[in-house]
DSSP file (Angstrom, degrees, kcal/mol; ACC not computed):
  #  RESIDUE AA STRUCTURE BP1 BP2  ACC     N-H-->O    O-->H-N    N-H-->O    O-->H-N    TCO  KAPPA ALPHA  PHI   PSI    X-CA   Y-CA   Z-CA
    1    1 A N              0   0    0      0, 0.0     2,-0.5     0, 0.0     0, 0.0   0.000 360.0 360.0 360.0 103.4   40.4    3.9    0.9
    2    2 A C    >   -     0   0    0      1,-0.1     3,-1.2     2,-0.0     0, 0.0  -0.819 360.0-156.2 -99.0 123.7   38.0    6.9    1.0
    3    3 A K  T 3  S+     0   0    0     -2,-0.5    -1,-0.1     1,-0.2     0, 0.0   0.732  91.9  59.9 -71.7 -20.4   38.0    8.8    4.3
    4    4 A S  T 3  S+     0   0    0      2,-0.0     2,-0.4     0, 0.0    -1,-0.2   0.532  75.9 111.2 -86.2  -5.2   34.5   10.2    3.7
    5    5 A F    <   +     0   0    0     -3,-1.2     0, 0.0     1,-0.2     0, 0.0  -0.555  40.5 178.4 -69.9 124.0   32.9    6.7    3.4
    6    6 A K        -     0   0    0     -2,-0.4     4,-0.4     1,-0.1    -1,-0.2   0.743  32.0-129.3-100.3 -30.0   30.6    6.2    6.4
    7    7 A G     >  -     0   0    0      1,-0.1     4,-1.6     2,-0.1     5,-0.2  -0.124  28.5 -74.1  97.5 163.9   29.2    2.8    5.7
    8    8 A K  H  > S+     0   0    0      1,-0.2     4,-2.9     2,-0.2     5,-0.2   0.830 125.2  56.1 -67.2 -35.3   25.7    1.3    5.7
    9    9 A L  H  > S+     0   0    0      2,-0.2     4,-2.4     1,-0.2    -1,-0.2   0.898 105.7  51.8 -66.7 -39.3   25.2    1.4    9.4
   10   10 A H  H  > S+     0   0    0     -4,-0.4     4,-1.6     2,-0.2    -1,-0.2   0.938 114.3  43.3 -60.5 -46.7   25.9    5.1    9.6
   11   11 A H  H  X S+     0   0    0     -4,-1.6     4,-2.3     2,-0.2    -2,-0.2   0.866 111.5  54.3 -70.0 -37.6   23.3    5.8    6.8
   12   12 A R  H  X S+     0   0    0     -4,-2.9     4,-2.4     1,-0.2    -1,-0.2   0.916 108.7  49.0 -60.1 -42.4   20.8    3.4    8.3
   13   13 A D  H  X S+     0   0    0     -4,-2.4     4,-1.0     2,-0.2    -2,-0.2   0.835 108.9  52.9 -68.8 -31.6   21.0    5.2   11.6
   14   14 A L  H  X S+     0   0    0     -4,-1.6     4,-0.7     2,-0.2     3,-0.4   0.936 113.3  43.3 -64.8 -46.1   20.6    8.6   10.0
   15   15 A A  H >X S+     0   0    0     -4,-2.3     4,-1.4     1,-0.2     3,-0.7   0.853 107.1  61.4 -66.9 -34.8   17.4    7.4    8.2
   16   16 A A  H 3X S+     0   0    0     -4,-2.4     4,-2.5     1,-0.2    -1,-0.2   0.788  91.6  67.3 -65.3 -25.9   16.2    5.6   11.4
   17   17 A R  H 3X S+     0   0    0     -4,-1.0     4,-1.9    -3,-0.4    -1,-0.2   0.907 101.1  48.2 -57.6 -43.0   16.1    9.0   13.2
   18   18 A K  H <X S+     0   0    0     -4,-0.7     4,-2.1    -3,-0.7    -1,-0.2   0.908 112.3  48.8 -64.6 -41.3   13.2   10.0   10.8
   19   19 A L  H  X S+     0   0    0     -4,-1.4     4,-2.6     2,-0.2    -2,-0.2   0.834 106.9  55.1 -71.5 -31.3   11.4    6.8   11.5
   20   20 A I  H  X S+     0   0    0     -4,-2.5     4,-2.2     2,-0.2    -1,-0.2   0.889 108.0  50.6 -65.7 -38.6   11.9    7.2   15.3
   21   21 A N  H  X S+     0   0    0     -4,-1.9     4,-2.0     2,-0.2    -2,-0.2   0.935 110.9  48.0 -62.4 -44.4   10.2   10.6   14.9
   22   22 A L  H  X S+     0   0    0     -4,-2.1     4,-2.6     1,-0.2    -2,-0.2   0.910 109.2  53.8 -60.0 -42.6    7.4    9.0   13.1
   23   23 A N  H  X S+     0   0    0     -4,-2.6     4,-2.5     1,-0.2    -1,-0.2   0.903 107.2  51.1 -59.1 -42.6    7.2    6.3   15.8
   24   24 A S  H  X S+     0   0    0     -4,-2.2     4,-2.5     2,-0.2    -1,-0.2   0.910 111.0  48.9 -62.3 -41.7    6.8    9.1   18.4
   25   25 A R  H  X S+     0   0    0     -4,-2.0     4,-2.6     2,-0.2    -2,-0.2   0.933 111.7  47.6 -64.5 -46.3    4.0   10.7   16.5
   26   26 A L  H  X>S+     0   0    0     -4,-2.6     5,-1.2     1,-0.2     4,-1.1   0.892 113.5  48.4 -64.5 -39.0    2.2    7.4   16.0
   27   27 A K  H  <5S+     0   0    0     -4,-2.5     3,-0.3    -5,-0.2    -1,-0.2   0.916 112.1  48.6 -65.6 -43.0    2.6    6.6   19.7
   28   28 A K  H  <5S+     0   0    0     -4,-2.5    -2,-0.2     1,-0.2    -1,-0.2   0.884 114.7  44.6 -64.1 -39.4    1.4   10.0   20.8
   29   29 A N  H  <5S-     0   0    0     -4,-2.6    -1,-0.2    -5,-0.2    -2,-0.2   0.649  96.1-141.6 -77.8 -14.6   -1.7    9.9   18.5
   30   30 A S  T  <5 +     0   0    0     -4,-1.1     2,-0.3    -3,-0.3    -3,-0.2   0.912  61.6 122.4  49.3  47.1   -2.5    6.3   19.5
   31   31 A S  S   <S-     0   0    0     -5,-1.2    -1,-0.2     2,-0.1    -2,-0.1  -0.909  73.3-133.6-135.2 158.1   -3.4    5.7   15.9
   32   32 A L  S    S+     0   0    0     -2,-0.3     2,-0.3    -3,-0.1     5,-0.1   0.286  93.9  64.3 -93.0   9.7   -2.4    3.4   13.1
   33   33 A Y  S    S-     0   0    0      3,-0.4    -2,-0.1    -7,-0.1     6,-0.1  -0.943  79.7-131.9-130.1 154.2   -2.3    6.5   10.8
   34   34 A I  S    S+     0   0    0     -2,-0.3    -1,-0.1     1,-0.1     5,-0.1   0.944  99.7  33.3 -73.7 -47.7   -0.1    9.5   10.9
   35   35 A Y  S    S-     0   0    0      3,-0.3     2,-0.2     1,-0.1    -1,-0.1   0.909 128.1 -44.2 -80.0 -44.1   -2.5   12.3   10.5
   36   36 A D  S    S-     0   0    0      2,-0.6    -3,-0.4     0, 0.0     4,-0.1  -0.695  86.0 -49.9-161.7-151.4   -5.6   11.0   12.3
   37   37 A S  S    S+     0   0    0     -2,-0.2     2,-0.3    -6,-0.1    -3,-0.0   0.094 112.0  67.0 -91.7  24.1   -7.6    7.9   12.6
   38   38 A F  S    S-     0   0    0     -7,-0.0    -2,-0.6     0, 0.0    -3,-0.3  -0.978  92.7 -90.8-143.1 156.5   -7.9    7.5    8.8
   39   39 A L        -     0   0    0     -2,-0.3     2,-0.2    -6,-0.1    -2,-0.1  -0.463  51.3-179.1 -64.3 126.6   -5.7    6.8    5.8
   40   40 A S     >  -     0   0    0     -2,-0.2     4,-2.0    -4,-0.1     5,-0.2  -0.764  45.3-100.3-126.0 173.2   -4.3   10.0    4.4
   41   41 A I  H  > S+     0   0    0     -2,-0.2     4,-2.3     1,-0.2     5,-0.2   0.792 120.7  61.7 -62.7 -27.8   -2.1   11.1    1.5
   42   42 A L  H  > S+     0   0    0      2,-0.2     4,-2.0     1,-0.2     5,-0.3   0.946 105.5  45.1 -64.1 -47.9    0.7   11.5    4.1
   43   43 A D  H  > S+     0   0    0      1,-0.2     4,-1.9     2,-0.2    -2,-0.2   0.941 115.5  47.1 -57.8 -48.4    0.6    7.8    4.9
   44   44 A I  H  < S+     0   0    0     -4,-2.0    -1,-0.2     1,-0.2    -2,-0.2   0.844 110.4  54.1 -65.1 -35.3    0.4    6.8    1.3
   45   45 A S  H  < S+     0   0    0     -4,-2.3     4,-0.3    -5,-0.2    -1,-0.2   0.921 117.9  30.6 -68.3 -45.1    3.2    9.1    0.3
   46   46 A I  H >X S+     0   0    0     -4,-2.0     4,-2.0     1,-0.2     3,-0.6   0.677  97.3  87.8 -90.2 -17.1    5.8    7.8    2.8
   47   47 A F  H 3X S+     0   0    0     -4,-1.9     4,-2.6    -5,-0.3     5,-0.2   0.877  85.4  52.2 -51.1 -47.1    4.7    4.2    3.0
   48   48 A P  H 3> S+     0   0    0      0, 0.0     4,-2.3     0, 0.0    -1,-0.2   0.878 110.9  49.1 -61.1 -35.1    6.8    2.9    0.1
   49   49 A F  H <> S+     0   0    0     -3,-0.6     4,-2.3    -4,-0.3    -2,-0.2   0.899 113.2  45.5 -71.2 -40.3   10.0    4.5    1.5
   50   50 A V  H  X S+     0   0    0     -4,-2.0     4,-2.4     2,-0.2    -1,-0.2   0.880 112.5  51.3 -69.0 -38.7    9.4    3.0    4.9
   51   51 A R  H  X S+     0   0    0     -4,-2.6     4,-2.1    -5,-0.2    -2,-0.2   0.913 112.4  46.3 -65.0 -43.4    8.5   -0.4    3.5
   52   52 A Q  H  X S+     0   0    0     -4,-2.3     4,-1.3    -5,-0.2    -2,-0.2   0.926 109.6  53.9 -64.4 -43.8   11.7   -0.4    1.4
   53   53 A F  H >X S+     0   0    0     -4,-2.3     4,-0.8     1,-0.2     3,-0.6   0.928 111.5  46.0 -53.6 -48.2   13.8    0.7    4.4
   54   54 A R  H >< S+     0   0    0     -4,-2.4     3,-0.6     1,-0.2     7,-0.3   0.884 105.8  59.7 -62.7 -39.3   12.4   -2.3    6.4
   55   55 A N  H 3< S+     0   0    0     -4,-2.1     3,-0.5     1,-0.2    -1,-0.2   0.762  96.2  62.8 -65.2 -24.2   13.0   -4.7    3.5
   56   56 A V  H << S+     0   0    0     -4,-1.3    -1,-0.2    -3,-0.6    -2,-0.2   0.891 129.4   3.3 -68.3 -38.5   16.7   -3.9    3.6
   57   57 A D  S <X S+     0   0    0     -4,-0.8     4,-2.2    -3,-0.6    -1,-0.3  -0.573  72.0 168.8-148.8  79.4   17.1   -5.3    7.1
   58   58 A A  H  > S+     0   0    0     -3,-0.5     4,-3.1     1,-0.2     5,-0.2   0.840  77.8  55.8 -66.1 -35.9   13.8   -6.7    8.3
   59   59 A D  H  > S+     0   0    0      2,-0.2     4,-1.6     1,-0.2    -1,-0.2   0.945 110.7  44.0 -61.2 -49.3   15.3   -8.4   11.4
   60   60 A W  H  4 S+     0   0    0      2,-0.2    -2,-0.2     1,-0.2     4,-0.2   0.937 117.5  45.7 -62.2 -46.9   16.8   -5.1   12.7
   61   61 A F  H >< S+     0   0    0     -4,-2.2     3,-1.4    -7,-0.3    -2,-0.2   0.950 114.1  47.0 -62.2 -50.8   13.6   -3.1   11.9
   62   62 A D  H 3< S+     0   0    0     -4,-3.1    -1,-0.2     1,-0.3    -2,-0.2   0.733 116.2  44.5 -69.1 -22.3   11.2   -5.7   13.4
   63   63 A N  T 3< S+     0   0    0     -4,-1.6    -1,-0.3    -5,-0.2    -2,-0.2   0.238  85.0 109.1-105.2  11.5   13.3   -6.1   16.6
   64   64 A N    X   -     0   0    0     -3,-1.4     3,-2.1    -4,-0.2    -4,-0.0  -0.799  54.3-160.3 -90.4 110.0   13.9   -2.4   17.2
   65   65 A P  G >  S+     0   0    0      0, 0.0     3,-1.1     0, 0.0     4,-0.2   0.774  90.2  64.1 -62.3 -22.6   11.9   -1.2   20.2
   66   66 A K  G 3  S+     0   0    0      1,-0.2   -43,-0.1     2,-0.1     4,-0.1   0.574 105.5  45.6 -75.4  -7.9   12.2    2.4   19.0
   67   67 A L  G <> S+     0   0    0     -3,-2.1     4,-2.8    -6,-0.2    -1,-0.2   0.094  74.5 116.6-120.2  20.5   10.2    1.5   15.9
   68   68 A L  H <> S+     0   0    0     -3,-1.1     4,-1.7     1,-0.2    -2,-0.1   0.917  83.2  38.8 -58.5 -47.8    7.4   -0.5   17.5
   69   69 A F  H  > S+     0   0    0     -4,-0.2     4,-2.2     2,-0.2    -1,-0.2   0.826 114.3  55.0 -75.8 -31.4    4.6    1.9   16.5
   70   70 A T  H  > S+     0   0    0      2,-0.2     4,-2.6     1,-0.2    -2,-0.2   0.902 107.9  50.7 -63.9 -41.7    6.2    2.4   13.1
   71   71 A G  H  X S+     0   0    0     -4,-2.8     4,-2.8     2,-0.2    -2,-0.2   0.892 110.2  48.7 -63.1 -40.5    6.1   -1.4   12.6
   72   72 A K  H  X S+     0   0    0     -4,-1.7     4,-2.2    -5,-0.2    -2,-0.2   0.913 112.1  49.2 -64.9 -41.4    2.5   -1.6   13.5
   73   73 A W  H  X S+     0   0    0     -4,-2.2     4,-1.7     2,-0.2    -2,-0.2   0.919 113.2  47.1 -60.6 -47.0    1.7    1.3   11.1
   74   74 A L  H  X S+     0   0    0     -4,-2.6     4,-2.7     1,-0.2     5,-0.2   0.934 112.6  47.8 -64.0 -47.9    3.6   -0.4    8.4
   75   75 A N  H  X S+     0   0    0     -4,-2.8     4,-2.0     1,-0.2    -1,-0.2   0.876 108.1  56.3 -60.8 -38.1    2.0   -3.8    8.9
   76   76 A N  H  < S+     0   0    0     -4,-2.2     4,-0.3    -5,-0.2    -1,-0.2   0.905 112.0  42.6 -59.0 -42.9   -1.4   -2.2    9.0
   77   77 A L  H >< S+     0   0    0     -4,-1.7     3,-1.0     2,-0.2     6,-0.5   0.894 111.9  52.8 -75.5 -40.4   -0.8   -0.7    5.6
   78   78 A V  H 3< S+     0   0    0     -4,-2.7    -1,-0.2     1,-0.3    -2,-0.2   0.853 113.9  44.1 -63.0 -34.1    0.8   -3.8    4.1
   79   79 A E  T 3< S+     0   0    0     -4,-2.0    -1,-0.3    -5,-0.2    -2,-0.2   0.456  92.6 113.1 -90.7  -0.1   -2.2   -5.9    5.2
   80   80 A S  S <> S-     0   0    0     -3,-1.0     4,-2.3    -4,-0.3     5,-0.2  -0.313  76.2-123.1 -73.7 154.1   -4.8   -3.4    4.0
   81   81 A D  H  > S+     0   0    0      1,-0.2     4,-2.2     2,-0.2     5,-0.3   0.885 112.6  59.6 -58.0 -39.4   -7.3   -3.9    1.2
   82   82 A F  H  > S+     0   0    0      1,-0.2     4,-2.0     2,-0.2    -1,-0.2   0.935 108.9  41.8 -55.3 -49.9   -5.8   -0.8   -0.4
   83   83 A F  H  > S+     0   0    0     -6,-0.5     4,-3.0     1,-0.2    -2,-0.2   0.929 112.8  51.8 -67.4 -46.1   -2.3   -2.2   -0.6
   84   84 A T  H  < S+     0   0    0     -4,-2.3    -1,-0.2     1,-0.2    -2,-0.2   0.833 111.9  47.8 -62.8 -31.9   -3.3   -5.7   -1.7
   85   85 A K  H >< S+     0   0    0     -4,-2.2     3,-0.9    -5,-0.2    -1,-0.2   0.907 115.5  43.9 -72.7 -41.9   -5.4   -4.3   -4.5
   86   86 A V  H 3< S+     0   0    0     -4,-2.0    -2,-0.2    -5,-0.3    -3,-0.2   0.874 118.6  43.2 -69.8 -37.2   -2.7   -1.9   -5.7
   87   87 A M  T 3< S+     0   0    0     -4,-3.0    -1,-0.2    -5,-0.2    -2,-0.2   0.015  77.2 157.6-102.9  28.2    0.1   -4.5   -5.4
   88   88 A Y    <   -     0   0    0     -3,-0.9     2,-0.7     1,-0.1    -3,-0.1  -0.263  41.3-127.7 -53.2 134.5   -1.7   -7.4   -6.9
   89   89 A K        -     0   0    0     -5,-0.1     2,-0.3     3,-0.0    -1,-0.1  -0.791  25.2-165.1 -93.6 113.9    0.8  -10.0   -8.2
   90   90 A Y        -     0   0    0     -2,-0.7     3,-0.1     1,-0.1     2,-0.0  -0.649  30.0 -98.2 -92.0 155.6    0.2  -11.0  -11.8
   91   91 A K        -     0   0    0     -2,-0.3     2,-0.2     1,-0.1    -1,-0.1  -0.373  52.1 -88.9 -65.3 150.5    1.8  -14.0  -13.4
   92   92 A I        -     0   0    0      1,-0.1     2,-0.2    -3,-0.0    -1,-0.1  -0.442  50.3-131.3 -64.3 130.9    4.9  -13.2  -15.5
   93   93 A W        +     0   0    0     -2,-0.2     2,-0.3    -3,-0.1    -1,-0.1  -0.583  32.8 165.3 -89.2 146.5    3.7  -12.5  -19.0
   94   94 A N    >   -     0   0    0     -2,-0.2     3,-1.9     4,-0.1     0, 0.0  -0.892  54.3 -87.8-143.3 176.4    5.1  -14.0  -22.2
   95   95 A N  T 3  S+     0   0    0      1,-0.3    -2,-0.0    -2,-0.3     0, 0.0   0.735 126.6  50.7 -62.1 -22.7    3.9  -14.1  -25.8
   96   96 A N  T 3  S+     0   0    0      2,-0.1    -1,-0.3     3,-0.0     3,-0.1   0.466  89.4 110.2 -93.2  -1.7    2.0  -17.3  -25.2
   97   97 A S  S <  S-     0   0    0     -3,-1.9     2,-0.1     1,-0.1     3,-0.1  -0.311  78.5-100.7 -72.5 153.9    0.2  -15.9  -22.1
   98   98 A E        -     0   0    0      1,-0.1    -1,-0.1    -2,-0.0    -4,-0.1  -0.468  50.1 -96.2 -66.2 144.9   -3.5  -15.1  -22.0
   99   99 A K        -     0   0    0     -2,-0.1     2,-0.5    -3,-0.1    -1,-0.1  -0.405  35.1-151.3 -65.7 142.6   -4.2  -11.4  -22.4
  100  100 A I        -     0   0    0     -2,-0.1     2,-0.5    -3,-0.1    -1,-0.0  -0.975   5.8-161.9-116.5 126.5   -4.7   -9.4  -19.3
  101  101 A F        -     0   0    0     -2,-0.5    -2,-0.0     2,-0.0     0, 0.0  -0.925  13.6-139.6-108.4 128.2   -6.9   -6.4  -19.4
  102  102 A F              0   0    0     -2,-0.5    -2,-0.0     1,-0.1     0, 0.0  -0.652 360.0 360.0 -86.4 142.1   -6.5   -3.9  -16.6
  103  103 A P              0   0    0      0, 0.0    -1,-0.1     0, 0.0    -2,-0.0   0.500 360.0 360.0 -66.4 360.0   -9.6   -2.3  -15.2
């Protein structure tokens, strides 16, 4: 029994503070991107962390009104051509598979 153990909800709520700040910025900018009305290195840099955060508890994230604009931002990136090209799903390779050459 460790007295310093806070639990997953405590840590989720700490991380959510950062996303609520992001949500406020997106709402203020009225944009689907953090910096301006275009995809920037800032969006690309934090996107994987926000995506992973959401994946841990998608129901909580998707139904949190404090993350409405963050959710729109995230969905916009997940559905973008940029993301679908980068995250293309290849078939699982084995020794009998056809060779795949990456561009």
